[in-house]
N, C-alpha and C positions, 0 to 999 in steps of 0.2 A: 156901429155894431161892435164887436170885439168879444164874441163868445169864445171860450176856450174850446179848441177842437183837437181831435186825435189825428196825427199825421204820421204816416210811414215815410221815412226819408233816408237817403244815403248821405252820410257825413264823410266826405272824402278826406284823405290825409292832407291835401293842399288847402283845406278849409272850405272848399266849395260844398254847399248844401243842395241836394237834389230831392225835392218833394216828389213822392211817387204816387201816394194815395192819401186822401183825407176823408174823415167822417164828420159830417155836419148835419144836424137835425135828423139823426138816426139814419142817414143815407151815406153810402160809400161812393166816393168820387175818384176814379182813377185819373191821374194827371196825364193827359195826352201830349200837351205841349207846355213847355216852360218858357214864359216870355220875359218881359222886363223885370229886373231885380234892382233894388236900391237899399241903402242903409240909412236909417234915421236913429241916431243915438245907439242904443243897444239892440235895436230891432232890425232884422233883415226882412224886407218885403219882397213878395213874389207875386207876379201876375201869372196865373195858371189857367189853361184851357182844359175843360172836361168834355165829355160827349155832348153832342148837340150844340157845340161851339159856345158853351157857357164859360164866361170868364169870371174868375174869382181872384180877389187879393187875399192872400194868406200871409201871416206874419210870424216869424220865429223870434222870441225875445231871449237873447243869449243870457241875460242876467237871471231871469226867472226859469229858463229852461222849458218854456212852454210855447205852444202854438195858439194863435188866435185867428178868427175870421176877421179880416180887415173890411172887405166889401163884397157883397154878393152881386150876382149879375144884375139884379134890379137896381141896386145902388149905383153900380158903375154906369148903367144905362141912363139913370137920372142925371148924373154928372155930365155925360156926353151931350144930353139934350140941352143942358143949361149953358153950354159953351157957345 
């Protein structure tokens, strides 16, 4: 995947990024829980949980200054089943 998405986030003075809400496929998803985070090159990855216990991977690219959908719940579920 890697659709560009709109994200409302808090960028703290210490460099921490806190995604609060994102819009994907014309739907608004409040972030209820922020899970695992990791850095790959200039991209910061976040696993976030929304209502209904849906887990998404969203990515902030520091060089481009944009957010992208990394993996949707369906894609994350397929990866778990393949393990």
